[in-house]
ZAMARGU-4260 file (C-alpha; in steps of 0.2 Angstrom, whole numbers, plus 5000, padded with zeros to 4 digits):
<rodrens>
0) 6118/5425/5844 | 6128/5422/5828 | 6127/5434/5814 | 6136/5424/5801 | 6146/5438/5794
5) 6151/5438/5776 | 6167/5430/5780 | 6157/5414/5784 | 6146/5414/5769 | 6147/5411/5751
10) 6151/5429/5748 | 6167/5433/5759 | 6169/5451/5763 | 6184/5460/5769 | 6186/5462/5788
15) 6187/5479/5784 | 6075/5560/5858 | 6083/5573/5867 | 6092/5569/5884 | 6079/5559/5894
20) 6070/5570/5906 | 6070/5563/5923 | 6055/5573/5927 | 6043/5576/5912 | 6035/5593/5912
25) 6017/5595/5914 | 6014/5600/5896 | 6022/5584/5889 | 6012/5573/5901 | 5996/5582/5897
30) 5999/5579/5878 | 6003/5561/5881 | 5988/5558/5892 | 5976/5570/5884 | 5958/5564/5884
35) 5962/5550/5897 | 5950/5547/5911 | 5951/5537/5927 | 5965/5525/5930 | 5952/5511/5933
40) 5943/5514/5917 | 5947/5504/5901 | 5949/5520/5892 | 5964/5523/5903 | 5972/5506/5896
45) 5971/5513/5879 | 5980/5529/5880 | 5983/5536/5863 | 5977/5519/5857 | 5965/5523/5843
50) 5956/5506/5840 | 5943/5513/5829 | 5945/5513/5810 | 5960/5501/5811 | 5972/5512/5820
55) 5981/5504/5835 | 5993/5513/5845 | 5996/5526/5833 | 5999/5514/5818 | 5987/5512/5804
60) 5990/5499/5791 | 5982/5498/5774 | 5995/5494/5762 | 6006/5507/5770 | 6008/5511/5789
65) 6010/5527/5798 | 6023/5529/5812 | 6018/5531/5830 | 6014/5549/5833 | 6026/5560/5843
70) 6022/5560/5861 | 6015/5542/5861 | 6019/5534/5877 | 6023/5517/5868 | 6038/5526/5860
75) 6044/5534/5876 | 6059/5528/5885 | 6061/5521/5903 | 6063/5538/5912 | 6048/5546/5903
80) 6037/5531/5907 | 6043/5531/5925 | 6039/5550/5926 | 6022/5546/5920 | 6020/5533/5933
85) 6026/5544/5947 | 6014/5557/5941 | 5999/5545/5942 | 5996/5547/5924 | 6001/5529/5919
90) 6001/5512/5927 | 6012/5497/5923 | 5996/5487/5920 | 5989/5500/5907 | 6006/5501/5899
95) 6008/5482/5897 | 5990/5481/5891 | 5994/5494/5877 | 6009/5485/5871 | 6000/5468/5870
100) 5987/5477/5860 | 6000/5484/5848 | 6008/5467/5847 | 5991/5460/5841 | 5989/5474/5829
105) 6006/5476/5822 | 6015/5459/5824 | 6001/5447/5822 | 5990/5458/5810 | 5993/5473/5799
110) 6011/5473/5793 | 6013/5456/5802 | 6032/5459/5806 | 6032/5442/5816 | 6044/5447/5829
115) 6036/5440/5845 | 6036/5421/5846 | 6026/5419/5862 | 6017/5430/5875 | 6018/5429/5894
120) 6001/5424/5900 | 6005/5431/5917 | 6011/5448/5911 | 5996/5458/5916 | 5996/5450/5933
125) 6014/5454/5936 | 6011/5472/5930 | 5997/5473/5943 | 6009/5467/5956 | 6022/5480/5952
130) 6008/5493/5953 | 6003/5487/5970 | 6021/5488/5976 | 6022/5506/5969 | 6007/5511/5979
135) 6014/5503/5994 | 6029/5515/5992 | 6041/5501/5985 | 6049/5505/5969 | 6063/5493/5965
140) 6072/5505/5953 | 6071/5512/5935 | 6064/5496/5927 | 6050/5495/5940 | 6034/5490/5930
145) 6043/5492/5913 | 6039/5480/5899 | 6053/5470/5892 | 6054/5456/5878 | 6067/5442/5879
150) 6075/5433/5865 | 6069/5415/5864 | 6085/5407/5869 | 6085/5415/5886 | 6077/5404/5899
155) 6062/5409/5909 | 6055/5398/5923 | 6037/5402/5919 | 6023/5397/5908 | 6033/5402/5892
160) 6044/5390/5882 | 6062/5392/5878 | 6066/5385/5861 | 6079/5394/5851 | 6066/5394/5838
165) 6067/5375/5836 | 6053/5363/5835 | 6064/5351/5844 | 6061/5361/5860 | 6043/5367/5856
170) 6032/5366/5872 | 6048/5364/5883 | 6048/5376/5898 | 6064/5379/5907 | 6065/5373/5925
175) 6071/5390/5931 | 6075/5407/5926 | 6091/5412/5917 | 6102/5424/5927 | 6097/5438/5915
180) 6078/5434/5918 | 6080/5433/5937 | 6090/5450/5937 | 6076/5459/5927 | 6062/5452/5938
185) 6072/5458/5953 | 6073/5475/5946 | 6054/5475/5944 | 6054/5473/5925 | 6039/5464/5917
190) 6044/5451/5905 | 6029/5451/5892 | 6035/5439/5880 | 6049/5431/5869 | 6055/5436/5853
195) 6058/5426/5837 | 6076/5423/5831 | 6086/5414/5818 | 6085/5396/5823 | 6098/5390/5835
200) 6105/5408/5835 | 6110/5406/5816 | 6122/5392/5820 | 6112/5379/5810 | 6117/5381/5792
205) 6130/5390/5782 | 6116/5394/5770 | 6103/5401/5782 | 6091/5415/5781 | 6092/5427/5796
210) 6076/5429/5806 | 6069/5413/5801 | 6065/5399/5813 | 6054/5383/5811 | 6044/5388/5827
215) 6042/5406/5823 | 6043/5409/5804 | 6051/5424/5796 | 6053/5440/5805 | 6052/5456/5794
220) 6061/5472/5795 | 6049/5486/5800 | 6057/5499/5789 | 6054/5488/5773 | 6044/5472/5775
225) 6054/5463/5761 | 6070/5466/5770 | 6080/5456/5783 | 6083/5460/5801 | 6100/5453/5801
230) 6108/5443/5814 | 6100/5430/5826 | 6092/5443/5838 | 6080/5448/5823 | 6064/5447/5833
235) 6071/5459/5847 | 6077/5471/5834 | 6061/5471/5824 | 6050/5472/5840 | 6060/5487/5847
240) 6059/5496/5830 | 6040/5494/5830 | 6038/5499/5848 | 6031/5483/5854 | 6039/5485/5872
245) 6050/5497/5881 | 6065/5486/5881 | 6072/5471/5873 | 6086/5459/5876 | 6096/5450/5862
250) 6111/5439/5863 | 6127/5439/5852 | 6141/5427/5848 | 6147/5437/5833 | 6136/5452/5828
255) 6118/5447/5833 | 6115/5461/5844 | 6124/5475/5835 | 6119/5470/5817 | 6100/5469/5820
260) 6101/5485/5830 | 6110/5494/5816 | 6098/5487/5802 | 6083/5491/5813 | 6088/5509/5818
265) 6092/5505/5837 | 6105/5506/5850 | 6113/5489/5854 | 6126/5485/5867 | 6137/5469/5866
270) 6145/5469/5883 | 6162/5463/5888 | 6162/5444/5891 | 6157/5441/5909 | 6148/5457/5912
275) 6132/5449/5910 | 6129/5430/5915 | 6128/5417/5902 | 6119/5404/5913 | 6102/5399/5906
280) 6105/5405/5889 | 6105/5392/5875 | 6123/5393/5870 | 6134/5393/5854 | 6151/5396/5862
285) 6155/5401/5880 | 6170/5410/5874 | 6160/5423/5864 | 6142/5422/5870 | 6134/5436/5879
290) 6117/5444/5881 | 6114/5463/5879 | 6102/5478/5877 | 6093/5482/5861 | 6083/5498/5863
295) 6077/5514/5855 | 6089/5526/5865 | 6106/5525/5873 | 6098/5530/5890 | 6087/5515/5889
300) 6101/5503/5884 | 6112/5510/5899 | 6098/5507/5912 | 6094/5489/5905 | 6113/5485/5905
305) 6114/5490/5923 | 6100/5479/5928 | 6107/5464/5918 | 6125/5465/5924 | 6130/5456/5940
310) 6140/5442/5947 | 6133/5424/5945 | 6140/5409/5955 | 6134/5398/5940 | 6145/5408/5928
315) 6164/5410/5933 | 6167/5423/5920 | 6156/5435/5930 | 6168/5435/5944 | 6179/5447/5935
320) 6164/5458/5931 | 6168/5477/5932 | 6150/5485/5932 | 6149/5504/5933 | 6136/5517/5935
325) 6130/5518/5917 | 6116/5531/5920 | 6130/5543/5926 | 6138/5541/5909 | 6123/5549/5900
330) 6131/5566/5898 | 6130/5577/5882 | 6148/5582/5882 | 6155/5564/5882 | 6165/5566/5866
335) 6174/5581/5871 | 6193/5577/5872 | 6191/5559/5866 | 6203/5552/5854 | 6195/5540/5841
340) 6202/5529/5829 | 6193/5528/5812 | 6194/5510/5807 | 6197/5513/5788 | 6198/5494/5784
345) 6180/5493/5788 | 6174/5506/5775 | 6173/5503/5757 | 6159/5490/5755 | 6145/5503/5751
350) 6147/5521/5745 | 6131/5527/5752 | 6135/5519/5769 | 6152/5527/5769 | 6144/5544/5765
355) 6132/5542/5780 | 6147/5538/5792 | 6158/5552/5785 | 6144/5564/5791 | 6144/5555/5808
360) 6163/5558/5809 | 6160/5576/5806 | 6148/5576/5821 | 6161/5567/5832 | 6174/5580/5827
365) 6162/5595/5830 | 6158/5588/5847 | 6176/5589/5852 | 6183/5572/5847 | 6200/5570/5839
370) 6199/5558/5824 | 6214/5547/5818 | 6213/5536/5803 | 6219/5518/5808 | 6219/5500/5802
375) 6213/5487/5814 | 6227/5474/5812 | 6226/5455/5809 | 6208/5454/5806 | 6210/5440/5793
380) 6220/5429/5805 | 6206/5423/5815 | 6193/5419/5802 | 6195/5400/5802 | 6200/5399/5821
385) 6184/5408/5826 | 6173/5395/5817 | 6183/5381/5824 | 6180/5388/5842 | 6161/5390/5839
390) 6160/5372/5832 | 6169/5364/5846 | 6160/5373/5860 | 6142/5372/5853 | 6140/5353/5856
395) 6145/5352/5874 | 6137/5369/5878 | 6120/5363/5871 | 6121/5347/5881 | 6125/5355/5897
400) 6111/5368/5895 | 6098/5354/5891 | 6103/5344/5906 | 6102/5359/5918 | 6088/5369/5911
405) 6077/5357/5901 | 6080/5339/5907 | 6063/5334/5902 | 6066/5339/5884 | 6064/5326/5870
410) 6082/5330/5864 | 6097/5328/5875 | 6112/5330/5863 | 6117/5338/5847 | 6115/5321/5839
415) 6097/5321/5845 | 6093/5338/5837 | 6101/5332/5821 | 6090/5317/5820 | 6074/5327/5825
420) 6077/5339/5811 | 6079/5325/5798 | 6063/5317/5804 | 6054/5334/5803 | 6063/5339/5787
425) 6047/5346/5779 | 6045/5359/5794 | 6063/5361/5800 | 6072/5361/5783 | 6062/5368/5770
430) 6075/5381/5765 | 6092/5376/5772 | 6100/5362/5780 | 6110/5359/5796 | 6128/5359/5791
435) 6134/5368/5807 | 6125/5356/5818 | 6133/5341/5809 | 6150/5349/5809 | 6149/5353/5828
440) 6143/5335/5832 | 6158/5328/5823 | 6171/5338/5834 | 6181/5330/5848 | 6181/5337/5866
445) 6187/5353/5872 | 6204/5345/5877 | 6208/5344/5859 | 6224/5352/5853 | 6215/5359/5838
450) 6202/5368/5849 | 6215/5375/5861 | 6226/5381/5847 | 6211/5389/5838 | 6205/5398/5854
455) 6223/5404/5857 | 6225/5410/5840 | 6208/5420/5840 | 6212/5428/5856 | 6229/5433/5851
460) 6225/5441/5835 | 6209/5449/5841 | 6216/5456/5857 | 6234/5459/5860 | 6238/5460/5841
465) 6222/5467/5836 | 6211/5479/5846 | 6223/5482/5860 | 6238/5485/5848 | 6229/5498/5838
470) 6222/5507/5853 | 6239/5507/5862 | 6249/5513/5847 | 6238/5527/5843 | 6233/5531/5861
475) 6215/5529/5857 | 6199/5530/5868 | 6189/5520/5856 | 6188/5514/5838 | 6173/5519/5827
480) 6167/5512/5810 | 6151/5508/5801 | 6142/5494/5810 | 6137/5486/5794 | 6127/5488/5778
485) 6109/5492/5776 | 6096/5478/5777 | 6096/5466/5762 | 6081/5457/5753 | 6076/5441/5762
490) 6080/5427/5750 | 6077/5409/5754 | 6086/5404/5738 | 6103/5412/5740 | 6102/5414/5759
495) 6109/5429/5768 | 6120/5442/5759 | 6129/5454/5771 | 6136/5470/5766 | 6151/5470/5777
500) 6152/5470/5796 | 6162/5478/5811 | 6156/5465/5823 | 6170/5451/5823 | 6185/5460/5831
505) 6175/5464/5847 | 6165/5448/5847 | 6181/5437/5846 | 6190/5447/5858 | 6176/5447/5871
510) 6176/5466/5871 | 6162/5479/5872 | 6153/5486/5856 | 6140/5499/5855 | 6130/5504/5840
515) 6120/5520/5838 | 6108/5525/5823 | 6119/5535/5811 | 6106/5539/5797 | 6098/5531/5782
520) 6102/5523/5765 | 6087/5524/5754 | 6076/5523/5770 | 6085/5509/5778 | 6094/5512/5794
525) 6113/5511/5797 | 6123/5512/5813 | 6139/5519/5819 | 6150/5508/5830 | 6160/5512/5846
530) 6172/5498/5851 | 6186/5498/5865 | 6194/5486/5877 | 6187/5476/5891 | 6175/5484/5904
535) 6174/5501/5895 | 6155/5501/5893 | 6153/5517/5903 | 6165/5526/5892 | 6157/5519/5876
540) 6140/5524/5883 | 6146/5542/5886 | 6152/5544/5868 | 6137/5535/5861 | 6125/5546/5871
545) 6134/5562/5866 | 6133/5557/5848 | 6115/5552/5849 | 6110/5568/5857 | 6119/5578/5844
550) 6110/5569/5830 | 6094/5561/5835 | 6094/5551/5819 | 6081/5538/5824 | 6064/5539/5816
555) 6050/5527/5819 | 6047/5515/5805 | 6032/5516/5793 | 6031/5498/5788 | 6034/5501/5770
560) 6032/5486/5758 | 6049/5489/5751 | 6064/5501/5752 | 6065/5518/5743 | 6075/5517/5727
</rodrens>
């Protein structure tokens, strides 16, 4: 959930596919399913899945990997896969089987990106159930039979564990689903596994390496295997980039949806706080935590967000939820007449990134948007208070989660986790310590004046004297900026070294943030961010979709050993 922006690291930084076709044409379908025979045959379960000669799901690995070919059903989005199912050319069972085979070939062998921490042993039977419902004329919605991966801090009341990557929770199954998991199951989605993450959502150490957990090891960036995936939703980012499922869910406290999405060439949506329930998600801070979509297209993200959103009696913040018809926002003229503030105080960290984003700005203008150079004010006034809030909220939030969702776990409190890590130092702390856990454990209760003052300060300067202020003064529909820098080399000696980030203003304010692929720097993806006030997800999706369709920047990764120089 927490991306540990450069502000909290040793290197402070200034806070500065064509429109999805609802009804795929016969030509496309015949291309995707060419040479396919009988739905009941095993061959049907290996559509475009060349297992001979070391090629799996269009990817061959032998020092260098080839991207999945155009037309591959595993690269397709929700609407394309649904069209194939309606046409009788695809089943959920066959689709899940193909993704499981690709995970085996790409994640656990070949390039070994190590993004999936656990597979659902019931995935195929659930998929078969969804196929049975479809044959009986019951289709629950756009996600019916669609495979999805969940970050391993999102509770599932099934045979999978929920661990936040920690050995302290290894083998511990949640007593019931999180609200997010329940919503997705109700929508007909097939949860096929859990993704690796930065342990405790990157809130363990000030010197951590993103994408590493004691339980799951190190996740690699599919665009360059020696590069980091950034943020704590690292496994969800890498898995989506590598096409290991149709959809993935990440979580964010500050940057951990948008940052790995940006560095892995994806669309990421960090929703308004309260749009998606937090119940059943291993927390850092209830004032900033949220789950959100991480997908290969804006259309997929919109459909996933619609399924995840909803009021939850266990999460009071959702009572104010203002969900909208996000699929209706998928229009190609969504930038026409928009007035966008270019947040210039978030440029200047990397000349090559800035050059990519300047080209993006030209596209926005060509699509009918008016651009205004602005400065997001007071971004330096909540650096310390944000961290105070996170440290205060982490301890009681974790204890509450363990009591409700994992009462049988061997750890009950933050102090228990700290003691466990010391006892298992060789496995838990080979590279970095647990400074944040220790600091959180030392904090007083949430009735502390220090906490209440820190929270008030963060909200004041991120909202009314931050995003709200600049949007009102310049009569803006949204802010745009580079999401962050390109992926850095994974480094266990020095830890993470971020190249700037636009995540904190929206994260601290609890406002929505959408990132979309904007291009590449030496073969490494970078994203363009859209940010606005509370409950503006539909408007941001309109803008992001229009930009995406005008550019179509995303390219499948080739699993290169290192980045281009």
